[in-house]
matplotlib code that plots the C-alpha trace (Angstrom):
import matplotlib.pyplot as plt

x = [0.4, 2.5, 5.4, 6.5, 8.4, 5.9, 4.8, 5.1, 8.0, 6.8, 9.2, 6.8, 9.1, 6.2, 8.0, 7.9, 10.8, 11.6, 13.3, 13.7, 15.0, 14.7, 18.0, 16.1, 12.7, 13.7, 14.4, 11.7, 9.1, 10.6, 10.7, 6.4, 6.2, 7.9, 5.8, 2.1, 3.0, 3.6, 7.1, 8.3, 11.5, 12.8, 12.1, 13.6, 17.0, 16.5, 16.0, 18.5, 21.2, 19.9, 19.8, 23.7, 24.4, 22.1, 22.5, 19.8, 17.5, 13.8, 11.9, 14.6, 13.9, 10.6, 9.9, 12.7, 10.5, 7.3, 8.6, 10.5, 6.5, 5.6, 8.2, 7.9, 11.5, 10.3, 13.6, 14.7, 12.1, 12.6, 16.0, 15.1, 12.5, 14.7, 17.6, 14.4, 13.1, 16.5, 17.0, 14.2, 12.5, 9.7, 8.2, 5.5, 6.1, 9.3, 7.4, 4.2, 6.6, 8.0, 4.7, 3.8, 7.4, 6.5, 3.2, 4.4, 6.6, 4.1, 4.7, 1.7, 1.3, 4.8, 2.7, 0.6, 2.3, 4.3, 1.3, 0.2, 2.9, 2.8, -0.4, 0.5, 3.1, 1.0, -0.4, -3.6, -2.4, -2.4, 0.1, -1.7, 0.7, -0.1, -3.5, -2.1, -0.3, -2.9, -5.2, -2.3, -2.5, -6.3, -5.6, -2.7, -4.4, -8.1, -6.0, -3.9, -6.9, -6.4, -9.5, -9.4, -6.5, -8.5, -11.7, -10.0, -8.3, -11.1, -12.6, -9.9, -9.9, -13.8, -13.7, -11.1, -12.7, -9.5, -9.4, -12.8, -16.2, -15.4, -12.1, -13.3, -16.7, -13.9, -12.5, -15.2, -16.3, -13.1, -13.1, -16.5, -15.3, -12.1, -13.8, -14.9, -16.8, -20.5, -19.2, -16.2, -19.1, -20.9, -19.5, -18.5, -18.2, -15.1, -16.6, -16.8, -15.8, -17.9, -18.0, -17.0, -14.0, -11.1, -9.1, -11.1, -8.4, -6.7, -9.3, -10.4, -6.8, -6.6, -9.9, -9.0, -5.6, -8.1, -10.3, -7.5, -6.0, -3.0, -3.8, -0.4, -0.6, -4.2, -3.3, -0.1, -1.8, -5.3, -2.6, -0.9, -5.0, -4.9, -3.9, -6.3, -9.3, -8.6, -12.1, -13.3, -15.3, -15.0, -11.3, -11.2, -13.8, -11.3, -8.7, -9.8, -10.8, -7.4, -5.6, -8.3, -7.1, -3.4, -2.9, -2.8, -5.6, -4.6, -4.3, -7.8, -9.1, -7.6, -9.1, -13.1, -12.5, -11.7, -15.1, -16.5, -15.2, -15.8, -19.7, -20.4, -19.5, -22.3, -25.0, -27.7, -29.4, -28.0, -24.8, -24.8, -25.7, -23.1, -20.3, -21.3, -21.0, -17.4, -17.1, -17.9, -15.9, -12.3, -13.4, -13.2, -9.9, -8.7, -8.8, -7.4, -4.3, -3.7, -5.6, -4.2, -5.1, -6.0, -8.0, -8.4, -9.4, -6.9, -7.2, -5.2, -3.6, -2.9, -1.3, -0.5, 0.4, -2.1, -1.3, -3.0, -5.2, -6.5, -9.8, -10.3, -9.7, -11.8, -14.7, -14.4, -15.1, -18.6, -20.0, -19.4, -22.0, -19.2, -17.5, -19.0, -17.8, -17.2, -15.4, -12.0, -11.5, -8.1, -8.2, -7.7, -4.5, -2.8, -3.1, -0.8, 1.5, 0.4, -0.4, -4.1, -5.3, -7.2, -10.3, -11.6, -14.3, -15.9, -16.0, -19.2, -20.1, -21.1, -25.1, -26.3, -29.8, -32.5, -33.0, -30.1, -28.1, -24.2, -22.2, -19.6, -16.2, -13.2, -12.0, -10.4, -8.0, -6.3, -3.0, -1.9, 1.9, 4.1, 7.8, 8.4, 6.4, 4.3, 0.7, -0.7, -3.8, -4.6, -7.5, -8.0, -10.5, -10.6, -8.9, -11.5, -13.5, -9.8, -9.1, -13.1, -12.7, -8.7, -10.1, -13.0, -10.5, -7.9, -10.7, -11.6, -8.6, -6.5, -3.5, -2.3, -2.6, 0.3, 0.2, 1.8, 3.7, 1.5, 1.6, 2.0, -1.3, -3.4, -6.7, -8.4, -11.4, -12.8, -14.8, -18.6, -17.3, -16.4, -19.7, -21.6, -20.3, -21.1, -22.4, -24.6, -25.3, -28.9, -30.8, -31.4, -35.1, -36.7, -37.3, -40.8, -43.2, -44.1, -42.3, -43.4, -46.6, -47.3, -46.6, -44.9, -41.5, -39.0, -37.0, -34.1, -36.0, -36.6, -33.1, -31.8, -34.0, -33.0, -29.6, -29.8, -31.9, -29.5, -26.9, -28.5, -29.5, -25.6, -24.9, -27.7, -26.4, -22.4, -22.4, -22.3, -20.2, -17.2, -13.8, -14.3, -11.2, -13.6, -13.7, -10.1, -10.8, -13.9, -17.1, -19.6, -21.3, -17.7, -17.7, -21.3, -20.4, -16.7, -18.3, -19.1, -16.7, -16.8, -20.5, -20.6, -17.9, -20.4, -23.1, -21.8, -21.0, -24.8, -25.7, -23.9, -23.8, -27.5, -27.8, -25.6, -26.9, -24.0, -26.5, -28.3, -32.1, -34.3, -34.3, -34.2, -32.1, -30.3, -33.4, -32.0, -29.0, -29.4, -31.0, -28.5, -25.7, -27.3, -27.4, -30.7, -33.4, -33.4, -35.8, -38.0, -37.4, -39.9, -38.8, -40.7, -37.1, -34.2, -31.6, -29.5, -30.8, -30.6, -27.2, -27.4, -26.4, -29.8, -31.7, -32.8, -34.5, -36.5, -40.8, -40.4, -44.7, -44.0, -41.3, -41.9, -41.6, -39.1, -37.0, -38.0, -36.7, -33.6, -33.3, -34.0, -31.1, -28.4, -28.9, -28.4, -25.6, -23.3, -24.5, -26.8, -29.3, -31.6, -32.7, -32.4, -36.0, -37.9, -37.4, -38.8, -41.5, -42.6, -42.7, -44.8, -47.6, -48.0, -50.6, -48.8, -45.3, -44.1, -43.8, -40.0, -40.3, -41.9, -39.1, -36.9, -38.2, -39.2, -35.5, -34.4, -36.6, -36.3, -32.8, -33.7, -36.2, -35.7, -37.7, -37.7, -41.3, -41.1, -38.5, -40.8, -44.1, -42.0, -40.5, -44.5, -44.9, -41.8, -42.9, -45.9, -42.7, -41.0, -43.4, -43.8, -40.4, -39.1, -36.4, -35.3, -37.7, -34.9, -32.9, -36.4, -36.1, -32.9, -33.7, -36.6, -34.8, -32.5, -34.8, -36.9, -33.4, -32.8, -36.7, -36.6, -39.6, -38.6, -41.7, -41.7, -37.7, -38.6, -41.0, -39.4, -36.0, -38.9, -40.0, -36.4, -35.6, -38.4, -38.1, -34.4, -32.3, -30.6, -29.9, -26.4, -26.9, -29.6, -27.8, -24.5, -26.7, -28.5, -25.1, -23.7, -26.8, -26.7, -22.4, -23.8, -25.5, -22.9, -23.8, -21.5, -23.8, -20.6, -19.5, -23.1, -23.6, -19.8, -20.6, -23.7, -26.0, -27.3, -28.1, -31.3, -34.4, -34.2, -30.6, -29.1, -25.8, -22.4, -21.2, -24.5, -25.4, -26.6, -23.0, -21.4, -18.5, -15.5, -14.1, -12.5, -8.9, -8.7, -11.8, -13.0, -15.9, -17.9, -20.7, -23.7, -22.6, -23.6, -20.5, -18.9, -18.1, -18.7, -18.3, -14.6, -13.5, -11.4, -11.9, -9.1, -7.1, -3.9, -1.1, 2.1]
y = [-3.7, -3.8, -6.3, -9.1, -12.1, -14.8, -12.4, -13.4, -12.2, -9.9, -11.1, -13.9, -16.8, -18.3, -18.3, -16.2, -13.3, -15.2, -18.2, -15.9, -12.8, -12.1, -9.5, -6.7, -7.2, -3.3, -1.8, -4.0, -1.8, 1.3, 0.8, 0.1, 3.2, 5.7, 3.6, 4.4, 7.9, 7.8, 9.0, 6.7, 8.6, 8.2, 4.7, 3.5, 5.5, 3.5, 0.0, 0.4, 1.1, -2.2, -3.7, -3.4, -4.1, -7.7, -8.7, -11.1, -10.7, -11.5, -9.1, -6.1, -6.7, -7.1, -4.0, -2.4, -3.1, -2.4, 1.5, 1.5, 1.5, 3.7, 6.3, 5.6, 5.1, 2.1, 1.2, 0.0, -1.6, -3.7, -4.3, -4.9, -7.1, -8.8, -9.8, -10.8, -13.4, -14.8, -15.2, -16.5, -18.2, -19.3, -16.7, -15.2, -11.7, -11.7, -13.8, -10.9, -7.8, -9.0, -9.4, -5.8, -5.0, -6.4, -4.7, -1.3, -1.6, -2.8, -6.7, -7.9, -11.8, -11.9, -10.4, -12.6, -15.6, -14.6, -13.4, -17.2, -18.7, -16.6, -17.7, -21.6, -21.2, -19.5, -21.6, -21.1, -18.3, -15.5, -12.5, -8.9, -7.6, -10.2, -9.1, -5.4, -7.1, -8.5, -4.9, -3.6, -5.6, -5.3, -1.4, -1.2, -4.5, -2.6, 0.7, -1.6, -3.3, -6.8, -7.2, -11.2, -10.7, -7.8, -9.3, -12.9, -11.5, -10.0, -13.0, -15.1, -12.0, -12.7, -16.6, -16.2, -13.6, -11.4, -7.7, -5.8, -6.3, -2.7, -2.7, -5.4, -3.3, 0.1, -2.4, -3.9, -0.4, 0.7, -2.2, -1.6, 2.6, 1.9, -0.1, -3.3, -4.5, -6.1, -9.2, -9.8, -9.0, -12.6, -15.2, -18.0, -20.9, -23.7, -27.1, -30.5, -33.3, -36.3, -39.2, -41.3, -39.5, -41.4, -38.5, -37.4, -38.3, -35.6, -33.3, -33.0, -33.2, -29.8, -28.7, -29.3, -26.8, -23.8, -24.6, -24.1, -21.1, -23.1, -21.3, -22.1, -25.7, -25.8, -24.4, -26.7, -29.7, -28.6, -28.1, -31.3, -32.8, -31.0, -33.8, -36.3, -34.1, -31.6, -31.6, -31.2, -27.6, -28.1, -28.2, -25.1, -23.4, -24.0, -22.8, -19.5, -19.3, -19.6, -17.5, -14.0, -15.0, -15.2, -12.3, -14.0, -12.2, -13.5, -16.8, -16.7, -15.2, -18.0, -20.6, -19.0, -19.4, -23.2, -23.6, -21.8, -23.8, -27.2, -25.8, -24.3, -27.9, -29.3, -28.2, -27.5, -24.0, -24.1, -24.8, -22.2, -19.2, -20.8, -20.5, -16.5, -15.7, -17.7, -15.7, -12.4, -13.1, -14.0, -10.1, -8.2, -10.2, -9.6, -5.8, -6.3, -7.7, -5.4, -2.3, -0.1, -3.1, -1.9, -0.2, 2.6, 6.1, 8.1, 11.9, 14.3, 18.1, 19.8, 23.7, 26.2, 29.9, 32.6, 35.8, 38.8, 40.7, 38.4, 40.7, 40.7, 36.5, 35.9, 38.3, 35.6, 33.3, 34.5, 34.7, 31.4, 28.6, 25.9, 28.2, 28.6, 30.3, 29.0, 30.5, 29.9, 28.7, 30.5, 29.3, 25.4, 26.7, 28.6, 26.1, 24.1, 26.3, 27.0, 29.9, 30.0, 30.2, 34.1, 32.4, 28.9, 27.3, 24.4, 23.7, 22.0, 19.7, 21.6, 20.9, 19.0, 20.3, 22.3, 19.0, 17.5, 19.1, 19.2, 17.4, 18.2, 17.8, 19.3, 22.5, 25.1, 27.2, 30.7, 31.8, 35.4, 36.2, 35.4, 35.8, 32.5, 31.6, 33.1, 33.2, 29.9, 28.3, 24.2, 22.2, 18.9, 16.1, 12.3, 11.7, 11.6, 14.6, 16.3, 15.4, 16.6, 19.9, 20.7, 22.3, 24.8, 25.7, 26.6, 28.6, 30.9, 31.6, 31.6, 29.1, 25.7, 23.4, 20.7, 17.5, 18.9, 16.7, 14.6, 14.3, 11.6, 10.3, 11.3, 9.4, 7.2, 5.5, 1.8, 3.0, 1.7, 4.3, 6.8, 6.4, 6.7, 9.6, 12.0, 15.5, 17.4, 21.3, 22.1, 24.7, 26.4, 26.9, 30.3, 31.2, 30.1, 32.5, 30.1, 27.2, 24.0, 22.7, 19.2, 16.8, 18.3, 17.9, 21.0, 22.2, 20.5, 17.1, 17.9, 19.0, 15.8, 13.5, 15.1, 14.5, 10.9, 10.7, 12.1, 9.7, 6.7, 7.7, 7.7, 4.8, 2.5, 4.3, 3.7, 0.6, -2.4, -0.8, -0.1, -2.4, -2.9, -4.1, -6.8, -8.3, -8.2, -5.1, -6.6, -4.7, -6.4, -7.0, -8.9, -11.2, -12.6, -13.1, -14.6, -17.9, -18.7, -18.1, -13.7, -14.4, -15.3, -12.1, -9.6, -12.0, -11.6, -7.8, -7.2, -8.5, -7.2, -3.3, -3.6, -5.1, -2.3, 0.4, 1.9, 4.1, 6.6, 5.0, 6.8, 4.7, 0.9, 0.7, -3.5, -5.3, -3.2, -3.6, -7.1, -7.1, -5.0, -7.0, -10.6, -12.3, -13.9, -12.8, -14.6, -16.2, -15.6, -17.8, -18.5, -19.6, -19.1, -19.2, -18.2, -17.5, -20.0, -21.7, -18.9, -17.3, -13.2, -12.2, -14.0, -12.1, -9.4, -12.6, -13.2, -13.5, -11.2, -11.4, -15.5, -14.9, -15.3, -12.3, -13.5, -14.4, -10.9, -9.3, -10.8, -10.1, -6.7, -6.5, -8.7, -7.1, -3.0, -4.6, -6.6, -3.2, -4.7, -1.5, -2.7, -6.0, -4.1, -1.2, -4.3, -6.5, -3.5, -2.5, -6.3, -6.3, -3.1, -4.7, -7.3, -6.7, -9.1, -7.1, -5.0, -1.4, -2.5, -4.4, -0.8, 1.5, -0.7, -0.7, 2.9, 3.3, 1.9, 3.8, 7.1, 6.5, 5.4, 7.8, 9.8, 12.9, 15.5, 15.0, 11.3, 11.7, 13.9, 11.1, 8.6, 10.7, 11.6, 7.5, 7.1, 9.9, 7.7, 4.6, 6.5, 7.3, 3.9, 2.1, 4.8, 6.3, 9.8, 11.7, 14.6, 13.6, 13.0, 16.4, 16.9, 14.8, 16.8, 20.0, 18.9, 18.2, 21.6, 23.2, 21.6, 22.2, 25.9, 26.1, 28.4, 28.6, 24.7, 24.7, 27.6, 25.4, 22.7, 24.5, 25.9, 22.0, 21.1, 24.4, 23.6, 19.8, 18.8, 21.9, 19.6, 16.8, 17.3, 14.7, 16.7, 20.1, 19.0, 17.3, 20.4, 22.8, 19.7, 20.4, 24.0, 23.5, 21.4, 24.3, 26.4, 28.3, 28.9, 29.5, 30.3, 33.1, 34.4, 34.6, 35.9, 38.3, 39.8, 38.7, 36.2, 32.4, 31.1, 31.2, 28.2, 26.9, 25.9, 28.3, 26.8, 27.2, 26.9, 24.7, 22.4, 21.9, 18.5, 18.2, 17.9, 14.6, 12.1, 11.9, 8.3, 7.2, 4.2, 4.9, 2.2, 1.7, 2.3, 4.2, 8.0, 10.0, 11.6, 15.1, 17.4, 15.1, 15.1, 12.4, 9.6, 6.0, 5.1, 1.8, 1.2, 0.8, -0.5]
z = [18.8, 21.9, 21.1, 23.3, 23.5, 22.1, 20.1, 16.3, 14.5, 12.4, 10.0, 8.8, 10.1, 12.0, 14.8, 18.7, 18.6, 21.9, 19.6, 16.7, 17.0, 21.1, 20.9, 18.6, 20.8, 22.0, 18.7, 17.5, 19.6, 19.1, 15.8, 15.8, 17.8, 15.1, 12.5, 14.7, 14.9, 11.3, 11.6, 8.9, 7.5, 10.9, 10.9, 7.8, 9.2, 12.1, 10.5, 8.1, 10.6, 12.5, 8.9, 8.6, 12.2, 12.1, 8.4, 7.5, 9.7, 8.6, 10.9, 9.8, 5.7, 5.7, 8.4, 6.1, 2.3, 4.1, 4.9, 1.6, 0.2, 2.4, 1.9, -2.0, -2.8, -5.3, -6.1, -2.7, -2.1, -4.6, -3.9, -0.6, -1.2, -3.4, -1.3, 1.7, -1.0, -1.7, 1.8, 2.5, -0.4, 1.4, 4.0, 2.9, 3.6, 1.3, -1.3, -0.3, -1.2, -4.1, -5.6, -4.2, -5.7, -9.1, -9.4, -9.3, -12.1, -13.8, -13.7, -12.9, -13.6, -11.8, -9.0, -9.1, -9.1, -6.4, -4.1, -5.3, -3.7, -0.6, -0.4, -0.3, 1.8, 4.3, 7.2, 9.0, 10.5, 8.2, 9.4, 8.8, 6.8, 3.9, 4.7, 3.7, 0.6, -0.7, -0.5, -2.0, -4.9, -5.4, -5.6, -7.9, -10.2, -10.6, -11.6, -14.4, -15.6, -14.0, -13.0, -12.0, -10.0, -7.7, -7.9, -6.8, -4.2, -2.6, -2.6, -1.0, 1.5, 2.1, 2.3, 4.4, 6.4, 6.9, 7.4, 8.3, 6.3, 5.5, 4.2, 2.1, 1.2, 0.2, -2.4, -4.4, -4.4, -6.1, -8.3, -9.6, -10.6, -11.9, -14.7, -14.0, -17.4, -16.4, -18.3, -15.9, -13.1, -14.2, -11.6, -13.7, -11.1, -11.6, -13.9, -12.9, -15.3, -15.7, -13.1, -15.6, -17.4, -17.6, -16.3, -13.3, -10.8, -12.0, -13.0, -9.0, -7.9, -9.8, -9.0, -5.4, -6.2, -7.5, -4.7, -1.8, -3.5, -5.6, -8.3, -9.9, -9.1, -10.2, -13.9, -14.3, -13.4, -15.8, -19.1, -18.2, -19.3, -22.8, -24.3, -22.7, -22.3, -25.6, -26.1, -22.5, -22.3, -18.8, -18.3, -21.1, -18.5, -15.6, -17.1, -18.3, -15.1, -12.9, -15.8, -15.2, -11.6, -12.1, -14.4, -18.1, -19.9, -23.3, -21.7, -20.5, -23.7, -25.7, -23.6, -23.4, -27.6, -27.0, -25.0, -27.3, -30.5, -28.4, -27.4, -31.0, -32.2, -30.8, -32.6, -29.8, -29.3, -25.8, -26.5, -29.1, -26.5, -24.0, -27.1, -27.4, -23.9, -24.2, -27.2, -25.2, -21.9, -24.8, -26.1, -22.9, -21.9, -25.2, -24.8, -21.5, -22.6, -25.2, -24.8, -27.7, -30.3, -33.5, -35.1, -32.2, -32.6, -31.5, -30.5, -32.6, -32.3, -35.2, -35.4, -37.4, -37.3, -36.4, -39.2, -39.0, -36.4, -34.1, -33.8, -37.2, -37.1, -34.3, -36.2, -39.1, -37.1, -35.1, -38.8, -39.9, -38.9, -38.7, -35.4, -32.0, -29.5, -26.1, -22.3, -21.6, -17.9, -17.6, -14.3, -15.4, -17.3, -15.2, -12.3, -14.6, -15.4, -18.7, -20.5, -21.5, -24.9, -25.8, -27.3, -27.4, -30.2, -31.1, -34.5, -36.5, -39.4, -42.4, -41.7, -44.7, -44.8, -41.9, -40.6, -40.2, -36.8, -37.4, -35.5, -33.3, -34.6, -32.5, -30.7, -31.6, -29.6, -30.6, -28.5, -29.0, -29.7, -26.1, -25.7, -26.5, -29.1, -31.9, -32.1, -33.2, -33.3, -32.6, -33.4, -31.5, -31.5, -32.8, -36.3, -38.2, -37.4, -36.8, -40.8, -41.7, -39.3, -40.8, -44.5, -42.0, -40.2, -43.0, -44.9, -42.1, -40.9, -43.9, -42.2, -42.7, -40.0, -39.8, -37.2, -33.9, -31.5, -29.7, -25.7, -24.0, -22.8, -25.6, -25.0, -27.6, -28.2, -29.3, -32.5, -30.9, -28.2, -30.8, -32.3, -29.0, -27.6, -31.2, -30.0, -32.0, -32.0, -30.2, -31.2, -27.5, -27.1, -26.7, -22.5, -22.1, -20.8, -17.6, -16.1, -17.7, -16.1, -14.0, -16.5, -19.2, -20.5, -19.7, -22.9, -21.1, -21.6, -25.1, -26.3, -25.0, -26.6, -29.6, -28.7, -28.0, -31.6, -33.6, -31.9, -31.8, -36.0, -36.3, -34.5, -36.5, -39.8, -39.5, -37.0, -39.3, -41.7, -38.8, -38.4, -34.7, -32.6, -31.1, -34.6, -35.9, -37.7, -39.6, -39.8, -38.5, -41.7, -43.0, -39.6, -39.9, -43.7, -42.7, -40.9, -37.0, -35.1, -36.1, -36.3, -32.7, -32.1, -33.4, -31.1, -28.0, -28.7, -29.9, -26.7, -24.3, -25.3, -25.6, -22.1, -20.7, -23.0, -24.1, -26.6, -24.4, -23.8, -26.1, -28.8, -29.2, -32.3, -31.3, -33.3, -37.0, -35.8, -35.8, -39.1, -40.9, -39.6, -40.4, -37.0, -36.6, -34.1, -30.7, -28.9, -26.2, -22.6, -20.6, -17.2, -13.9, -11.9, -14.0, -11.0, -11.4, -15.1, -16.9, -17.0, -16.9, -20.4, -21.6, -19.0, -22.1, -23.4, -20.5, -20.4, -17.1, -17.3, -16.1, -13.7, -9.9, -7.4, -6.2, -9.0, -10.0, -7.4, -7.4, -11.3, -10.4, -7.7, -9.4, -12.7, -11.8, -10.0, -12.5, -15.0, -17.0, -16.6, -19.3, -17.5, -14.7, -16.0, -17.7, -14.2, -12.3, -14.5, -14.2, -10.6, -10.3, -12.4, -9.4, -6.8, -4.2, -3.5, -0.3, -0.3, -0.2, -3.7, -4.8, -3.5, -5.0, -8.6, -8.0, -7.6, -10.6, -12.8, -11.3, -12.2, -16.0, -16.6, -19.5, -18.5, -16.0, -16.5, -15.5, -12.6, -10.6, -11.3, -10.1, -6.9, -6.1, -5.8, -3.9, -1.3, 1.0, 0.3, 2.2, 5.3, 5.5, 5.2, 8.1, 4.7, 4.9, 2.9, 2.7, 0.1, -1.6, -1.6, -2.4, -5.5, -6.3, -6.0, -8.1, -11.1, -11.1, -11.3, -14.5, -15.2, -14.4, -12.3, -10.4, -8.0, -6.9, -6.6, -3.8, -2.0, -2.0, -0.4, 2.2, 3.0, 3.3, 5.8, 7.5, 7.8, 7.5, 8.2, 11.5, 8.9, 7.9, 5.1, 3.4, 4.5, 2.3, -0.4, -0.8, -1.6, -3.9, -6.1, -6.5, -7.1, -9.9, -11.3, -10.8, -7.9, -5.2, -2.0, -0.1, -2.4, -2.2, 1.8, 1.3, -1.1, 0.7, -1.9, 0.2, -0.4, -2.2, 0.7, 2.4, 1.3, 4.4, 5.9, 4.9, 7.8, 10.0, 12.5, 10.0, 8.1, 9.3, 11.6, 9.9, 8.4, 11.2, 9.5, 8.1, 8.6, 6.4, 3.9, 3.3, 0.4, 2.2, 5.3, 5.9, 4.6, 8.3, 6.8, 4.1, 1.0, 0.2, 2.2, -0.2, 1.1, 3.8, 3.0, 4.8, 2.0, 2.7]

ax = plt.figure().add_subplot(projection="3d")
ax.plot(x, y, z, "-o")
ax.set_aspect("equal")
plt.show()
């Protein structure tokens, strides 16, 4: 933006350049042109020279910090931002840049406090650079798991209408993609105290601070009331919410547990539910505060010498039922500058019987002799599985495996995720003589159903006896037996995992898990209008046939948005059972059911019901064809696949979105259309040509993508947000 003497100082002083730094107007204009031309290094050199000539100028310190951050010179930026803050302790940009510098060294609590202070000292006019700083903090906070800070900063941007709607949407999409737990997606409002409370004046003053985004002041005032209002669940609810927003997850968790204790003390059924829900939120925040709390299932590496003829050793592995050879993707190794193994293998447990499928324990890598190392074998997998696989590998290869040096950043999993991610050796079906008939399950459906059933059986058998970090190392059975606080933890875990489907759909295991753990059967809730009256954590207990159409619509959309997929499915089924609903209702409901369908035959059935709705709602029918194309590829139904491809060529060949989606479907199936065309083999009949007129235009550099908008390129664009 062009600068003139009456422009605001870019240093956040709140003064116009004429009354602040008029002698630097020409230099600031030149810096602005360099930044617009993305000549960051040149601009940084110039502002450094100017800072030496005019020390202590806010506009130069702010610009230098921003440029150092843009150039990824984080240490220099930290030094400059510290000098800026020392010279101007009440300058919003100085505070904001210091917040970014703190965030980049993983001091998120300090970053949150500094940014909170920057908002407090900012007047009605929020500088554009502070808005960009806020967007940067959202991205950093989301990446490191400080979801409360990220989400509340987006809320502030929305409330103040700062930045564009597209930018705010991209930020929210980035937050959701970062793994925001469903429990933290549920909006909990600030609580009000009773009108006759003796501490009402101070409570309301703190509440006003919170609502005006003076979060640190609000926390301080609420904490001062603990001595007189220590039995007020409303007080601790507000403390918990505020601590979430300023990146203090452990303090937030402690406050939520206090809320749970106070609610449970009333012995009221509704208060019991509130106590369980507060406990569930505390569990998520405890994990956020300490992701590595014990017990955690860690990935491990074991290594040993590979002695003897490698070909003979590989033949020995082929003869053992516990080993299965898998292809080596050499390009992935070479791209990392590593030597690829000569062969890789899956290692399975010893089958206990004909009706028991062996479980995958880990993978085995055989490396031949190199100039800098001897031939060796590596066994890798999660700790308990590696321990079980070790004697199988040692016996087959006549070697001794020892613990290897564990590389940094090795993955780990919670015990629940470890149990839920089990894989079993499936027996591939014989190739059918003909494609599956309409309504008949395909071989892939039967394989997936069997895999899901095995995972569910193992989870059910082991979960209640597995020590869980969420239960402080106790098993669910022990926790339920140890008293009300731990019993609430188990109930909260079961409620959340059931609603979010941690176990792949296919078998309802939760009633059995409640029984073996000693939990009571949850009561059914009858409510015609549950939105606003029944918290989301209790929606799974609703009698959906008693809910009105309007509230079913709201439940379907909201549950899908916050990740309560089982609730969304039940709401969709209930909505479709009504006769007085619109085509738009059916479109939304069938969309949820299609995403949740367990078999390809069921998905095809739902697509056939969606097609007439697409015509009535003027939706893009080409994308329905793409969805059907993907299903026929999975089913191996070549005649149906060619029929859909021909329809796409005939009706949608000029639609770039459909053409790109078709190419993506074939890429997912391992079919490279570009290579086939270049090799003269030709693409499948009806498939769009990669270089044909239907190809999408090149992506526009820097263009913002927002959820729900059409991609402007070939699908490789990434959301673009300005970052210091």
